[in-house]
N, C-alpha and C positions, 0 to 999 in steps of 0.2 A: 311781323318779324320782330324778334326780341333783340334788344341791344345789350351788349355785354361790354363792360369796361375791363381792360386788362392792363396791368402795370408793365411799363417798358423796362423795368429794372428790379433789382433785388438788393436788399441790404444784407451783407454777409459779414461774418466774423472771420478775420484772417488769423493765421496761426499765431501771430504775435499779440492777438487779443484786441486789435483795433477794428472798429466797424468801418465798412467800405461799401460804397455803392458799386454794383456790378451790372453791366448790361451787355447783352449780345445784340449786335446790330446787323441788319441787312438792309442796305439802301439800294433799291432797284435803280438801274442806270437810265433813268428817264426824268423828265420834267415833273416838278411837284406842282400840283394844282388843287384847288378846292379844299376839302377837309384835311388833306395832307399838310397844308400850310398852317393848320391850327389857328386860323384867324390872323396870322401874321401878314404884314404887307409884303407882297412878292418883290417889290422894288428894293426893299431893305435886305432881302435875302440873296438877290441876284448877284452874280459875279459880273465883271465888266464885259465878258465875252458871251455870256449866255444867261438865260433866265434861271430861276432857282431850281435846283435838282433835289431829289429826295434826300441826298446827304446834307444839303444845306438846311432843309427843314428839320431833319433829325438832330443836326448839330444845334440849331436854334432852340429846339425843345429840351435837349439835354444840358446845355450850357448853364442855364440858371439853376437847374436841379443839382448839379455837382459843384457849383461855385463854393469855394471855401471848405470843401469836404474831400475826404479820401475817395478815390474812384478808380475803376478799371472799366473801360468801354472798348469792347473788342468785336471785330467782325468784318464783314464785307461792306466797305464804304464806297465802292465803285468810283474811285478817283485815284489819281497818282500824280506825283510831281513830274514824272517823265512819261509822256503819252505819245501816241503816233504822230501828232501834228503839233506845230508851234501854238496854234490856237488852243488845243486841248491841254497842252502842257501849261499854258498860262492860266487856264481855268483851275487846273490842279494846284498850281502855286498859290493862287488866290485862296483856295480852300485851306491850304496848310498855313497861310498867313493868319487866317482867322483862328486856327488851332493854336498857333503860337501866341497871338494876342490874348486869347482866353486863358493862357497859362497852362494849357494841356501839354503833357510830355508824350512825344511819339517814341515809343519804346525801341523800335528798330532804328530809326534815324538817330536817336540819342546814343545808341550803342555803336552803330556802324557809320554814321554820316552818309548813308546811301540806302537805297531800297534793296529789298531781298525778294527773290521771285516766289510769289504765291499764286500767280495766275498762270495756268497752263492751257488756256483756250487760245482762240485765234487772235491775231493782232499783235501789236508791238508792246502792249502793256505788260509790265513785269509784276508789279505789286499793286493790289487793290484791297488787300486785307490788312488791317492795322489794329494795334493795341495802343490805346491812349490811356494815360493815367495822370494823377496829380503829380506835381514836382517831388513831393516827399517819397512817393512810391517809385518815381522815375529814377531817383538816386539809388534805389535798391535793385535795379535791373541787373541781373547777374549774367544772363545769357539769352540770346535770341536764336531761334532755328526754325526750319521748316520741315515738316514731314512730307517730303516730296513724293514718296512712294504711294501715298494715298491718291495722288492725281496721276502719276506716271505709270505705276505698275498695277495698282488695284483699281484704277479708274472709278473711284468713288465720287469724284467731282472734278470740275475743271479748276477748282481751287485746291490748294494744299494747306493743311492746318498750319497756322503760325503759332509757334510755341515761345512763350516768354517766361523765363524763370526769374523769380524775385528772391533775393537773399533776405528773408524776413526774420531769421533767428529762431529761437526755440518756441515751441508751442506753449502758449499761455493757458493754464488751466485755472478757471475760477475756483475760489474757495466755496464749496457747496455745503460746508458743514454749518454755516450760520443760519 
């Protein structure tokens, strides 16, 4: 069997000319074990009510990578502030406390101070898809919305795409004549 290393992120140039780390995330809704932990101590990743989940391991892997840099990390994090039970909601709150402590900006929460429905599957969960960014980009969030018809009418997934518009200004074109 051949092993192949893939990068979990890309460095992209935004329209305003700044370099930004971008990553698409899918955190399966289950406990993280073995290689998923990346050699990290599971006790340091665990939340008070449960052992480490995939989203905890992904957060722990991305946090040092994006520290002090511009970034956009978006996708299915499989957690929420408001979940079906008090225990699960507490676990979600603990995850988002880590996000805040790391200085990540939650684009939806920052704009609305509430969650927005992206999950159209069974259960009481409303939002489990998030776009996190650095504080400088967070200040540029113009609008957040959900393309609900992707889940409700077209049935492409039980998730609907979360759309975040940033007010980045004019496109910066480098001087290529030099």
